[in-house]
C-alpha positions, 0 to 999 in steps of 0.5 A: 556584590551585586550594584543595583543600577538606582532607577529614578523613573517610578521612584516614590520621592521623585514628585512628592507633590504630585503623588500627594494630589494624587493620593487625594483626589483617590479618597475624594478631596478636592485638591487646590492647584496652587498656579490655578489664578494665572488662568484667569483673565484677572486675578482673583482679588482684582476679580473679586474688585471688579465684580463689587464695582459692577454690584455697586453701578447697579445701584445703592449697594456700597453695603454690598462687599466682595473678597476673594476666596480661592476661586470663589469670589464670595458676596456679602452684605456688611451690616452692623451685626457683620457680614452676611454672605448672600452668593458666590461665583465660581472661575469656571474658566478665563472669562466665566463664572458660575453662581450659587445662593447661600441657602438658611441652612449655610450650604452653597445652592447652585443658580442657573446663571454663567457667565462673564462677571457684567451677568453675575453682577446683574443675576445677583442684583435682579435675582437676589435683588431682595437679599441685598435691599438696603430697605430689607436689612 
């Protein structure tokens, strides 16, 4: 009886998580990275709090709240009827975010805005101000 040597290199179960992610990417699925938030200057929860503070400093926006969801910071208007998402800041790198607007169809439409949280807060209050203005609710 010939003994076959144990081959660990290339063994299909040696790196199951890596292989699962590669398989998901190959069929077009976005694969979240569980360690992604460590790559950013602020933890997503802290970044959401900071963006909310920056927006509220720019006017009477006490009804605007920001929550984190993965790599996104969701800007919502809180009304008696519930919460309505208005904008989304997506982390691009350690310091910058891209801004998207929630259209009437419910899809996120990217805006030509990229910058730090201060730039995102300014764009939200200036470019999307009509959607978060308490007089328009």
